C-alpha positions in Angstrom: 0.0 0.0 0.0 1.3 3.5 -0.9 2.4 5.7 2.0 0.3 8.7 3.2 2.9 11.0 1.7 2.6 9.4 -1.7 -1.2 9.5 -1.6 -1.3 13.1 -0.6 1.2 14.0 -3.4 -0.9 12.1 -6.0 -4.2 13.8 -4.8 -2.5 17.2 -5.1 -1.2 16.4 -8.6 -4.6 15.3 -9.8 -6.3 18.3 -8.3 -4.0 20.5 -10.3 -4.8 18.6 -13.4 -8.5 18.9 -12.7 -8.3 22.6 -12.5 -6.6 22.7 -15.9 -9.1 20.4 -17.6 -12.0 22.4 -16.0 -10.6 25.7 -17.4 -10.0 24.1 -20.8 -13.6 22.9 -20.8 -14.9 26.4 -20.1 -12.7 27.9 -22.8 -13.7 25.3 -25.4 -17.4 25.8 -24.6 -17.1 29.5 -25.4 -15.2 28.8 -28.6 -17.6 26.1 -29.6 -20.6 28.5 -29.3 -18.9 31.0 -31.6 -17.9 28.3 -34.1 -21.4 26.8 -34.0 -23.0 30.1 -34.7 -20.7 30.5 -37.7 -21.6 27.1 -39.1 -25.3 27.6 -38.7 -25.0 30.9 -40.5 -22.9 29.4 -43.3 -25.1 26.3 -44.0 -27.9 28.1 -45.8 -25.5 29.9 -48.0 -23.6 26.7 -48.9 -26.9 24.9 -49.7 -28.0 27.8 -51.9 -24.7 27.9 -53.7 -25.0 24.2 -54.5 -28.6 24.7 -55.7 -27.5 27.7 -57.9 -24.6 25.7 -59.4 -26.9 22.8 -60.2 -29.5 25.1 -61.9 -26.9 27.1 -63.9 -24.9 24.0 -65.0 -28.1 22.3 -66.2 -29.2 25.3 -68.1 -25.8 26.1 -69.5 -25.8 23.0 -71.6 -22.4 21.6 -72.8 -20.3 24.6 -71.8 -16.7 23.6 -71.2 -14.8 24.7 -68.1 -11.4 23.4 -66.8 -13.0 22.8 -63.3 -15.6 20.6 -64.9 -13.2 18.5 -66.9 -13.2 14.9 -65.9 -9.9 13.0 -66.3 -8.7 9.6 -65.5 -7.8 9.8 -61.8 -4.2 8.8 -62.0 -3.0 11.5 -59.6 -5.4 12.1 -56.7 -5.1 14.7 -54.0 -6.8 14.7 -50.6 -7.5 17.9 -48.8 -7.6 16.8 -45.1 -8.8 19.2 -42.4 -7.7 18.3 -38.9 -6.9 20.3 -35.8 -3.6 21.9 -34.8 -3.8 20.5 -31.3 -4.9 17.4 -29.5 -6.8 16.8 -26.3 -10.1 16.5 -28.3 -10.9 12.9 -28.0 -11.1 10.9 -31.2 -11.7 13.9 -33.4 -8.3 13.9 -35.2 -8.0 10.1 -35.1 -11.3 9.6 -36.9 -10.4 12.0 -39.7 -7.0 10.4 -40.1 -8.5 6.9 -40.2 -11.0 8.1 -42.8 -8.2 9.5 -45.0 -6.0 6.4 -44.5 -8.9 4.1 -45.5 -9.5 6.1 -48.7 -5.9 6.3 -49.9 -4.8 2.8 -49.1 -5.7 1.4 -52.5 -4.3 4.3 -54.6 -0.8 4.4 -56.0 -0.2 8.1 -56.7 -1.7 10.3 -53.9 -0.9 13.7 -52.6 -2.0 15.2 -49.3 -3.0 18.8 -48.8 -3.1 19.1 -45.0 -4.9 21.7 -43.0 -3.9 21.3 -39.4 -0.7 20.0 -37.7 -2.2 16.6 -36.6 -2.9 15.4 -40.1 0.3 16.8 -41.5 2.4 15.2 -38.8 0.8 11.8 -39.2 1.2 11.5 -43.0 4.6 13.2 -43.0 5.9 10.5 -40.6 4.7 7.9 -43.0 6.5 9.5 -46.0 3.4 10.5 -47.9 3.7 13.3 -50.4 2.6 16.6 -48.7 1.8 18.9 -51.6 0.9 21.8 -49.3 0.3 22.4 -45.7 -1.7 25.1 -43.8 -1.1 25.2 -40.0 -1.9 27.7 -37.4 -5.1 29.1 -38.9 -6.2 30.2 -35.5 -9.5 29.8 -33.7 -11.5 32.1 -36.0 -11.6 30.9 -39.6 -11.7 33.7 -42.3 -12.9 33.6 -45.9 -9.4 34.7 -46.9 -7.8 31.5 -45.5 -10.3 29.4 -47.5 -9.7 31.4 -50.6 -5.9 30.8 -50.3 -6.4 27.1 -50.0 -8.9 27.0 -52.9 -6.6 29.0 -55.2 -3.8 26.5 -54.6 -6.1 23.5 -55.3 -7.6 25.1 -58.4 -4.2 26.1 -59.7 -2.8 22.6 -59.3 -5.8 21.0 -60.9 -5.7 23.4 -63.8 -2.0 22.7 -64.3 -2.7 18.9 -64.4 -0.8 18.1 -61.2 -4.0 16.6 -59.8 -6.7 14.6 -61.7 -9.1 14.7 -58.8 -9.3 16.4 -55.5 -11.3 15.1 -52.5 -12.1 17.0 -49.4 -12.1 15.2 -46.0 -13.5 17.1 -43.0 -15.6 16.6 -39.9 -19.3 17.4 -40.1 -20.7 19.1 -36.9 -23.9 17.2 -36.1 -24.2 18.2 -32.4 -22.0 18.6 -29.3 -21.5 14.9 -29.0 -21.4 13.8 -32.6 -18.8 14.9 -35.2 -19.0 12.8 -38.4 -16.1 12.5 -40.9 -17.2 13.2 -44.4 -15.5 13.0 -47.8 -16.8 14.9 -50.9 -15.3 15.3 -54.4 -14.1 18.9 -54.7 -12.6 18.7 -58.2 -13.7 18.2 -60.9 -16.8 20.0 -59.8 -19.9 17.8 -59.9 -23.1 19.8 -60.2 -25.6 18.6 -57.6 -28.0 16.0 -58.9 -31.7 16.2 -58.7 -32.2 19.6 -60.1 -34.7 18.4 -62.7 -36.8 21.5 -62.4 -33.9 23.6 -63.4 -33.9 22.0 -66.9 -37.3 23.6 -67.5 -36.0 27.1 -66.7 -34.7 29.1 -69.6 -31.9 31.3 -68.1 -30.5 34.3 -69.9 -26.8 34.5 -69.4 -25.0 37.8 -69.6 -22.5 38.0 -71.1 -22.7 34.3 -71.8 -22.9 30.9 -69.9 -19.1 30.3 -70.1 -18.3 33.6 -68.4 -20.9 33.0 -65.7 -19.4 29.5 -65.0 -15.9 30.9 -65.0 -16.9 33.1 -62.0 -19.3 30.7 -60.3 -17.2 27.6 -60.2 -14.1 29.1 -58.4 -16.6 30.7 -55.9 -18.2 27.3 -55.4 -14.8 25.7 -54.6 -13.9 28.5 -52.2 -17.3 28.2 -50.5 -17.0 24.5 -50.0 -13.5 24.8 -48.5 -14.7 27.6 -46.2 -17.7 25.6 -45.2 -15.6 22.5 -44.4 -13.2 24.6 -42.3 -16.1 26.0 -40.2 -17.6 22.6 -39.8 -14.3 21.1 -38.6 -13.6 24.0 -36.2 -17.0 23.6 -34.6 -16.5 19.8 -34.3 -13.0 20.3 -32.9 -14.2 22.6 -30.1 -17.1 20.4 -29.3 -14.9 17.3 -29.1 -12.4 19.1 -26.9 -15.2 20.4 -24.6 -16.6 16.9 -24.2 -13.1 15.4 -23.7 -12.2 17.9 -21.0 -15.5 17.4 -19.3 -14.9 13.6 -19.2 -11.3 14.3 -17.9 -12.6 16.5 -15.2 -15.1 13.9 -14.0 -12.5 11.1 -14.2 -10.1 13.3 -12.1 -12.9 13.7 -9.5 -13.4 10.0 -9.3 -9.7 9.4 -8.9 -9.5 11.9 -6.1 -12.4 10.2 -4.3 -10.7 6.8 -4.6 -7.3 8.1 -3.5 -8.9 10.0 -0.6 -10.6 6.8 0.5 -7.3 4.9 0.3 -5.6 7.7 2.2 -8.2 7.6 5.0 -7.8 3.8 5.2 -4.1 4.1 5.4 -4.4 6.8 8.1 -6.8 4.7 10.1 -4.5 1.7 9.8 -1.6 3.7 11.0 -3.6 5.0 14.0 -4.9 1.5 14.8 -1.3 0.2 14.7 -0.1 3.0 17.1 -2.9 2.3 19.5 -2.1 -1.4 19.4 1.5 -0.7 20.1 0.6 1.6 23.1 -1.8 -1.0 24.5 0.8 -3.7 24.1 3.5 -1.7 25.7 1.2 -0.9 28.7 0.3 -4.5 29.1 4.0 -5.5 29.1 4.7 -3.1 32.0 2.1 -4.6 34.2 
């Protein structure tokens, strides 16, 4: 059995850790609320952008655009969005497993990593890291998404990639973050817009110019939306993980306190027994 001094030291250490996890939970809760508000505000715009793309693409007919060009997927890139830090449960691990599962059967793959955790994992395994974006901060800006989108579009247009897939975490609720993968390039107009075929749009100056503007905006919006979803999921996962850690610390403190009280009681009982025994020996 551990000594009273060791038990007191362990209890003090766990209490210090508990204070840290409790503070991290509070900070993550505040950040999660801000990130959740951003996601909820961005979702209607992202949905409308997909609807508009589907309608315009269906009405434009056979207009050619580099971002719509379908090629044999010999060189595939994966845009993986993870966190820069850990302590968020299985958030990063689930995304990395999703990416690993998707690329295991492909020969020529490149990784575009957003976040240190994904970059470090695939760099240690000698995967080709085409580009990395780390330290984006807690507040995601449209400019950051545009920078990522410009790189992806440039590489695809130059023929460096034949297809680009986006892997991110969908924020469902505080307890559920679901890894998702969508095809980013070539752009696939959303299916099911049958009514759009009946609409006769007038394009000014022409359909090709409209798509030249719309398609890059669509890619930027999808990247921005994925970053917001992942940030909200990260903060939710961290808040949940820190809450569990705080509760586990409390349970450990209770168990150690009980052990300490038993050890103290045993020591007192032993001392009393020695006193009684000594007194009996003097009689």
